[in-house]
C-alpha positions in Angstrom: -29.2 22.6 -23.9 -25.6 22.2 -22.8 -26.4 24.1 -19.5 -29.4 21.7 -18.9 -27.1 18.7 -19.5 -24.5 19.9 -17.2 -27.1 20.6 -14.6 -28.5 17.1 -14.8 -25.0 15.6 -14.7 -24.2 17.5 -11.5 -27.6 16.4 -9.9 -26.7 12.8 -10.8 -23.2 13.2 -9.4 -21.7 12.4 -12.6 -18.6 14.6 -11.8 -16.2 13.1 -14.2 -18.7 13.5 -17.0 -19.5 17.0 -16.0 -15.8 18.2 -16.0 -15.2 16.5 -19.4 -18.3 17.8 -21.1 -17.7 21.3 -19.7 -14.1 21.4 -21.1 -15.3 20.2 -24.4 -18.1 22.9 -24.6 -15.7 25.6 -23.6 -13.1 24.5 -26.2 -15.7 23.8 -29.0 -14.2 20.4 -29.5 -17.4 18.5 -29.0 -18.6 19.5 -32.6 -15.5 17.6 -34.0 -16.5 14.3 -32.3 -18.9 11.7 -33.5 -21.6 10.5 -31.0 -19.7 7.4 -30.3 -16.5 9.3 -29.6 -18.3 11.8 -27.4 -20.0 9.0 -25.4 -16.7 7.1 -25.1 -14.9 10.1 -23.8 -17.5 11.0 -21.3 -17.9 7.5 -19.9 -14.0 7.1 -19.7 -13.9 10.5 -17.8 -16.5 9.4 -15.3 -14.9 5.8 -14.8 -11.5 7.4 -14.3 -12.8 9.9 -11.8 -14.7 7.2 -9.7 -11.6 4.9 -9.9 -9.4 7.8 -8.5 -11.8 8.6 -5.8 -11.9 5.0 -4.8 -8.2 4.7 -4.8 -7.7 7.7 -2.5 -10.4 6.6 -0.2 -8.8 3.1 0.1 -5.6 4.8 0.7 -6.9 7.0 3.5 -8.6 3.9 5.1 -5.3 1.9 4.9 -3.2 4.2 7.0 0.1 2.7 5.7 3.2 3.3 7.8 5.0 4.7 4.8 3.7 6.4 1.6 5.7 3.8 -0.4 5.4 2.7 -4.0 6.7 -0.2 -6.0 8.5 2.2 -8.4 10.7 3.4 -5.5 11.7 0.1 -4.0 15.5 -0.3 -4.1 16.5 -3.5 -5.6 20.2 -2.7 -5.7 20.9 -3.2 -1.9 22.3 -6.7 -0.9 19.5 -7.9 1.1 18.2 -11.1 -0.7 15.2 -9.3 -2.4 14.3 -11.1 -5.5 13.2 -8.3 -8.0 11.2 -10.7 -10.2 9.4 -12.2 -7.4 8.5 -8.9 -5.8 7.2 -7.5 -9.1 5.0 -10.5 -9.6 3.6 -10.0 -6.1 3.0 -6.2 -7.1 0.7 -7.5 -9.9 -1.8 -8.4 -7.2 -2.5 -12.0 -8.2 -1.8 -13.2 -4.7 -4.6 -11.0 -3.4 -6.8 -12.2 -6.1 -6.1 -15.8 -5.3 -6.5 -15.1 -1.6 -2.9 -16.2 -0.9 -0.7 -15.0 2.0 2.7 -13.4 2.1 5.3 -13.4 4.8 8.1 -10.7 5.0 11.0 -11.4 7.4 14.2 -9.7 8.2 16.1 -7.8 10.7 15.4 -4.4 11.9 15.9 -1.8 9.2 15.9 -4.4 6.4 12.9 -2.7 4.8 10.0 -5.0 5.7 7.5 -2.2 6.5 8.4 -0.3 3.4 8.0 -3.3 1.1 4.7 -4.2 2.9 3.4 -0.6 2.4 4.5 -0.5 -1.3 2.5 -3.8 -1.9 -0.5 -2.4 0.1 -0.3 0.9 -2.0 -0.3 -1.2 -5.1 -3.2 -3.4 -3.9 -5.3 -0.2 -3.3 -4.3 1.1 -6.9 -5.7 -2.3 -8.2 -9.0 -1.8 -6.5 -8.5 -4.0 -3.3 -9.4 -2.8 -0.1 -6.5 -2.9 2.2 -5.9 -2.3 5.9 -2.4 -1.8 7.6 -1.9 -2.4 11.3 1.0 -2.5 13.7 0.2 -6.0 15.2 0.7 -5.3 18.9 -1.3 -2.1 18.7 -4.0 -3.8 16.9 -4.3 -6.5 19.6 -4.3 -4.0 22.3 -7.1 -1.9 20.7 -9.2 -5.0 20.0 -9.0 -6.0 23.7 -10.3 -2.6 24.6 -13.1 -2.8 22.2 -14.3 -6.0 23.7 -15.1 -3.9 26.8 -17.4 -1.5 25.0 -19.2 -3.9 22.7 -17.7 -2.7 19.5 -15.2 -5.5 18.9 -17.5 -7.4 16.6 -17.8 -4.5 14.3 -14.1 -4.0 14.1 -13.4 -7.6 13.5 -15.9 -7.8 10.7 -14.2 -4.8 9.1 -10.9 -6.7 9.2 -12.4 -9.8 7.8 -13.9 -8.1 4.9 -10.7 -6.3 3.7 -9.1 -7.9 0.6 -5.7 -7.6 2.1 -4.6 -6.9 5.7 -1.0 -6.2 6.6 0.1 -7.2 10.2 3.4 -5.4 10.6 6.0 -5.8 13.4 4.5 -9.2 14.5 6.4 -11.0 17.3 7.9 -7.9 18.9 6.9 -9.6 22.3 5.3 -13.0 23.1 1.6 -13.2 22.8 -0.7 -13.3 25.8 -3.8 -15.4 25.9 -6.0 -12.6 24.7 -3.8 -11.7 21.7 -3.5 -15.4 20.8 -7.2 -15.8 20.7 -7.7 -12.6 18.6 -5.0 -13.6 16.3 -6.5 -17.1 15.8 -9.8 -15.5 15.2 -8.5 -13.1 12.5 -6.5 -15.8 10.7 -9.5 -18.3 11.0 -11.9 -15.7 9.5 -9.7 -14.9 6.5 -8.4 -18.5 5.8 -9.0 -19.2 2.2 -11.2 -16.1 1.9 -8.8 -13.1 1.9 -5.1 -12.4 1.8 -2.9 -11.6 4.7 0.5 -10.1 4.9 2.7 -10.4 8.0 6.0 -8.5 8.5 8.2 -9.7 11.4 11.9 -9.4 12.6 11.6 -13.0 13.6 12.2 -15.9 11.2 9.2 -17.9 10.7 10.8 -20.8 12.8 10.5 -18.7 15.8 6.8 -17.8 15.4 5.5 -21.0 17.2 7.5 -20.0 20.3 6.3 -16.4 20.1 2.5 -17.4 19.8 3.0 -19.7 22.9 0.1 -22.1 23.2 1.0 -25.1 21.1 -2.6 -25.8 20.0 -3.3 -22.4 19.0 0.1 -22.1 17.3 -0.5 -25.2 15.4 -3.8 -24.0 14.1 -2.5 -20.4 13.2 0.6 -21.7 11.5 -1.1 -24.3 9.5 -3.4 -21.9 8.0 -0.9 -19.1 7.6 2.5 -20.3 6.8 2.7 -23.5 4.8 1.2 -22.3 1.5 2.3 -18.6 1.9 4.7 -16.7 -0.4 7.9 -15.6 1.5 10.3 -12.7 1.2 13.3 -13.3 3.6 15.4 -10.2 3.7 19.1 -10.3 4.9 22.1 -8.0 5.3 22.7 -4.7 7.0 20.0 -2.2 8.0 18.9 -0.1 5.1 18.9 2.9 7.4 22.4 2.4 8.2 23.5 1.8 4.7 21.7 5.0 3.5 23.2 7.0 6.3 
């Protein structure tokens, strides 16, 4: 009977249950459990297996710049990082509430690492997350317009619970990039969360976007109600070296 049950579990792709039940049979522990305890253990094993599989899939799809984690963030460096604020953000409520986050600071201040850590945590919490270098994303989307696959990619970005646009403002936006940026922000406004990392202070974004009408539309949707982390001090790379 055990062999039949294992075969049926395998056919139904209940891999978590399969491994748990097989282990119990081999160790003869199943006889010591009540029916309720056995069912609870099997269901829990299946749930954990599926959650881990989903987390690993989200992690691969996100393509973070750093394999960072909240536990490894350095709060001792003098860079103006509020530990309480960051840990509250790491709980994921800003993603659940569809709120935005802006992380600014000089080169080497740790913006990309913090963004990757929060993105990693979002995946762990079950939120589909995508990480992009902003300039590379805009360049790729322009090329996709030529082969007709732009709509599919922009829909993928729109559906993600959290997107991270890192290194925003490295150079002024041209008209094509401005329109793409506006479309992304417009599609996600009030529906999904967006995290932007930039070397530029938010006060300089208007100039970087360029067109006053488009800049007003983007900043009105993105900036005014967003959470902010403004990093200061020397480069973390220089300090560690």
